[in-house]
C-alpha angles and dihedrals in degrees: 000000000000091000091049091052092049093050092048091049093049091048093050093046090051092052092048092051091053095048099037088228126136099195109086123207099000102101136028089252091066106027108116121234095167123136110282132198106219125174089338094309120115107222108204121238116260115237095239093191090064094053117084104247094238090065095054117101111271142151111248141175111273127180102173094123097230121139119266110272094036117130118218120193115198102193093182096055092034093236134131118200126201105198112230098177131236090076095303137110139175109243126204131185114240143189116226140198123288117256106286095029100061120114133197136184141082125305142146136239102258099169139017123200134184114217092354129201113248121220115184113225118248092251091056092050089052090054093042111029092183088074092065090098088068097050088114093045140285116251118248117266148112093295095046108117092229093058124198099335140014134196112200118218121217131174135181089294093054128245110018091199090236128117141189100223148155129261136190088213097093090167090067093065111111092024139094105238112112126093097261104296125108113249129196131181110273092248089053097047089052089053092047092045090056091052104039122083128214105261094034114149116246123197116191114195 
C-alpha cells in the first residue's frame, strides 16, 4: 500500500510539473495515466497522446439532476459520469458492448472487488469453447478481462451479469467491442472505484 501511494504521488507530481497546473485529476491535462504499482501488479502507463482527449478522465459541467454519487453510463457517447453535485461530474471514456450484447436500464453497485476473478458466463463459453478452461474462474492479473477493479451491477432481479471494470486494452476506449460490460482504462476504474460507494445508483442509457 505504501509503495502504491508513493508511485501514485510521483506520477501525479510529474504530470503537474509538465503542465504547470496545480489542480490534480480535474481535467484531462492533469489526470495521471502513468504506470502504477497496485497490489504487486505493475499497471502499464497509457499512451495519452493516442487517446482522443474527450475520453481522458476530466471534471465537466453536468446538469442531469441526479444525486451526487450516481453513476450515469452514456453508451452512445461512450462516456461514464460520476455525479459530484453542484452541476459537476467526473467523466471517463468507456468501451461498450458490441451490437446485440449491449444492455441498458437502472441498477446499483452491489459489490466492489479489487483485482477480481473473472468467470465467463455459460453463454460465452458456448460461443467461444476455448474459454472452457476458465469455467471455474480466471485468476486476477494484468491479462484478466476485468482488469484492476470491478463494480458489480444488480437490480431487482438480482445480478445483471454486467460490470463496470478495468481493461489493459486502452485502444478499445470509445469503441463498441466488448461482450456487454462497460470497460474503463485501469487507471480510470481505480479512480472510479475509490469514489463510488456500494449501493450507488447506476443508470445505463
